N, C-alpha and C positions, 0 to 999 in steps of 0.2 A: 661409389658415391661421387657424384659430379659436384665439383666446387662451384659455388655461386658467390657473387659479390655481395648481395644483400638479401635480406628477408624483411617483410613488413607484416607486423601482427596487428590485426584490427578486430572489430566486432560490429554487428549490425547496429546502426544508429537509431533505427526505428523498426517497427514490425513490417512496414511496407518494404523497407530495404531487405529485411530478412526473407520476406516472401519472394522478392524478385531474384535473390541469389538462389533460393531453393528451386524456384521454377527453372532457372537456367541450368542448374546441376541435374535436374531430373530430365531435361531435354524437351524439345518442342512437341514431341509426339504425345506427351502426357498432359492432361488437363491440369492447369494450376490448382494447387490445393486451396480449399476454403480457409479463411482467416483462422477459424477455431482449430483446424487441423495443423496449421503452421505453428500456432502457439503450443499445441500438444507435442509436436514432433521436435521442434528446435532444441529443447533442453536435452534431448537424447542424442544429438549429433555431436560427435567428438571433434575437437579442433582438427583442421585438415587444410592442406594446400588447396586453394581454389583456382589459382592460375599462376602462370609464369609472367614476369614483367620485365621488359627491356627498356632501358632509359638511355638517352643520348645527350651529349653535350655539344651544342651547335658551335660553341666558341672554341673549346679546347679539343674537340674532335674525339673525346673519349666516349666509351660505351660501358654500360654496366648491366649485368644480368642478375635477375633476382626472382623472387616469388612472393605472392601474397598468401598469408595464412590467416584464416578466419577462426577465431576462438569460439564463435557461436555462443557468446554470452547472451542470454535472452534480454531484450531491452527492458523488461520489467523486473529483472533480477539483479540490479546494480546496487541495491541497498546493502547496508552492513550485515543484515541477516544472512546474506548469501556469500559472505567474504571467503569462507574456506573453499566452497565449491568453485568460486570464480578464480581464486588464486591457483587452484588445481588446473583449471582450464588454461590459464596463462602459462603455467609450467609445461603443460602438454604441448601447447603451441610452440613454446621455446624449444622443447626437445625436438620437435619436428624441424624447426629452423636449424638447430645444431646438426641434426642428422643429415640435412640437405647439404651441409658444408658451407652455409652462408658465412661470410666473413664478418659482416656487421648486421645487426638486427635492430629495427626501430620498433618501439612499443607504442602503439597508437591508442588514443582515448583512455579508457579506464584501465587498460593493461598497465600503463605506467603508474597510475594511482594505486593499483593493487600491490605493485611491487615496491612503490615508494622509494625507488633508487637503491633498494637493498637487493642487489643482483645476486647475493649469496642464496636467496630463495629460489633461484633458477637452477636447472639441472647442471651437473658438472660438465664443463666444456674445456676444450683445449685451444682451439684457434678461432672461436666465435666470440665477438664482443657485442655488448648491448648498449643502446642509448635510448633515453626517454624521448629524445627529439624536441624537448621543450624549449631549448635555446632558440632554434629557428622559428618556433611558434611565437615566442616573445618578439623576435625581430619583425615578423610580419604584422603582429598586433600594433607595435610602435609605428611601423611604417604606415599602417592603415590609419591610425590616429592622425599622424602628420598630414596624410593625403586628404582626409576629411576636413581638417582644419583649413587646408589650402582651398578646397572646394567651397567652403563656407565663408572664406575671407576672415578666418578667426586667427588670433595671435595666441599661441600656446602660453606665452609668458603671462597672459592676463587670466588664465583659466584655473578653475578649481577642479581637481581630478579626484574622482571617487573610484576605488577599486573594490569590487565585491569578490570575496575569495582571495583576499590580499596576502594571506600567509602561506598559500600554496606555492608550488614551484613556479608556475606561470605568473600568478598574481604578484609574488614578491619580485620576480624578475622584471615585470612591467613597472613596479614601483621604483626599483633602482634605476631603471633607464629613463623614466619620465619625470621623476621627482625633481631633478635639477632644472627641468625645462618649464615647469608650471609655477603658478603663484602659490598654490596651497594643495595639500594632499590629504584626502580622507580615506582611511583604510577600514574595511569591514570584513569580519570573519567570525567563525563560531568560537575559536579558542582565544580567550583574553590574554593569556600569558604570551602566546606567539605574537599576537598583535602588539603587545607592549615591547617585545624584543625587536620586532621590525621597526616600530616607531622610534625606538632609541637609536637603532642603526641609521635611520634616515635623518633624525635630528642631529646626530653627530656630524653630519655633512651640511648642517645649516638649513635643513628643510622644515617648513612649517607643516606639522602633522597632527591630525586628530584621529582618534580610534573610536569604534563602536561595534557592537555585536548585532545591532538592529539597523538594517539598511534604511528604514524609513526615517531614521534620525538625521540622515545626511542627504537623501535623494533630492530635496528641493534646493540644496546649495551648490550642487555640482553641475558644471557646464559640460564636462566630459566624464563618461562612465564606462568602465571596463568590467564586464561580467565574466569572471573566470572561476566560478565556484564549482565544486564537484557535486553536481546535482544529478540524481538518477533519472529525472525527467524535466522537461521545460515547465518550471513551476514558479519562477521569479516574477512577481507582479510589478515591482519597481514603480509604485505610484507616486504622484506628487512631484514629478520631475520639473526642473527649471525649464522655461520655454526654450525650444530649439536646442535642447541638449543633444550632444553627440553621444550615441550609445553603441559600444562594441560588444556584441555577444560572441564571446570567445569560448563558449562551452561546447563540449562534445560528450553527451548530448547537449543540445541548446539549453541555455539558462532561462531565457525569457519565455514566460507563459504565452500561448497564443491569444489569451484573453487580456494581456497586459494593456492597460489604458494609458497611452503616452502621447497625448496631443502635441503635435509639432515636433516630436523627437526625430532625430536623424539617426537611423539605425543601420548598422552593417554587421555582417558576419566576419569575425576577425580570425587571424592566424592561418590564413590560406595562402598558398603560393602556386605559381604556374610554371611548369617546366617547358620552356620553349622548344627544347629539342624533341619533345613528344614522348609519349609512353605507348608501348605496344604490349597488349595483353594476349596471352595464348592459354586457353580460348579467349575470345574477344568479349570482355565484360565491360567495355566502355559504356557509360551511361548507367551502369548498375553499381559498380564499385565507386566510381567518382561521379556522384550525383550532383552536378553543379551546372549552372547555365552557361559555363564557358569551358572550352576544351582544355585537357591536361592540367586541371586544377586539383590539388591534393592538399590534405592537411599538412601543416608545417612539420608536425612531429614525424610523419612518415617521410617527408621530403628530406629531412635532415640525414637520414640513413642513406638515401639515394645520392645526395650531394657529397657526402663523405666517401661513398664508394667511387663516384666519378673522380674524386680528388685523389683516391688511393690512400686515404687516411682511415684506416680501420682501427678506430679507438672509441672508447666510451665517452663521447664528447659531452653529453648531458647525463649527469649521474644522480639526480634526485634533488629534493627540496633544498633551496638555499644556495645552490652553486651557480646560478645564472647572474652574471655581472655585465655591465655595459661593454667591457672589453671582450668578453666571450661572445656577446651578441654581435659586435662589430666583426669579429673573426669569422663566425659562421655565415654572416651576410656576405662577406668577401668570397668565401668558398662557394656559396650558392651562386653568386653573380658570375663567377668564373665559368660556371657551367650552364648559364642561361636560365637560372631559377630565380624568379622575381616575385614580388607581391602580386597576387591575383587581382583581376578587376574586382572592384567592390560591388557587392550586391546584398540584398536582404530578401525577406519572404515575398516581397512584391516585385522583385526583379532587380536589374542593374541599377546601382545608385547613380552612376555617372551618365546615364542616358538622358537625364533631365532632373532638375532639382526636385521637382515634386515626386518623382518616382521613388525617392528615398524616404519620403515622409510616411510615418506609420502613426496615424491618428489612433487607430485601435485595430490591430491586425487580428481579426477573428477567423482568417482563412486557415490558420495553422502555420507552423514553422516549416519551411522548406526542408526536405530531407537532406539537402546538400549543405555543405559549409560547416563551420565550427573548427575546433582545435583541441589539442590535448590540454588538459588542465589538471591541477592537483588539489588535494583536500584543502579547503580553506579553514 
């Protein structure tokens, strides 16, 4: 067994992404499968290593070797009804990572939601540690909000912040980091008791907080919105937004519905980082695994494992709901920056946000959500 520095566990974000991975694995000599056959075949594919991944640190000169393991959770089977089957897939992917000798494993997307930080659900291991990767995800969301405010000439201190999926690991982490920086915080999630506990925590620090289980109750009041709910598909309509609201879709899969009507909203996909030292895939799956309009862009949850591997810190940095604090976010930001890992250029379904102010406007994006982008998020 060859020892590796890291392993990344992910799953197809869309059926298009699943079809592209299958086409690559089958080889160019075979005709790509029709969509209905992809849907029939994918549930029968066991978790497996798709490719090896090498990462470099242009600043520290370090290198790390790893692999990407796809759990092949079907994109339409992320609901609670498939919980047992999906946990079994994550366990099988984790077993593969352990067998490979990976020292640290990042759980991407729904993988971390299914485990909920309870790493005891994973197979027995000796020298392999797991991280949800959510702390670096929060770091990039917060950085993205700051950058968008700067682009728009907005002062965070004057803003009302709405967090959808606020009681999850990512949502609550964003609340702790951003609450002291804004005028008012609105938190929304399904579980009332968790909402009240988070509100009490924030209020103890002098933050003005209101709670709701219906996002429509708050949407017209917020100038900044973070969508970090655990949704099985892009279904959040988020109507009635304040004019020129800044909206961060930090879901993986995306939260915002392709049919969301948000006139004048300034939307970007949050939680993404760029590794300036580059990634090398063997076989070369660039453009298939990292489906983004910029090179070497990766979900923050996966980049956390790479950053820790480059740092030589093989520890469970992010361990589940409620453990993300501003101090931990600052620490992982410093680790990532030491290895040339920074906030990715901002973009949305219509393209780069920074290419021109109007390119970031989504009056009514009916073209669908881009397959790239997003982040790991937790149950709201």
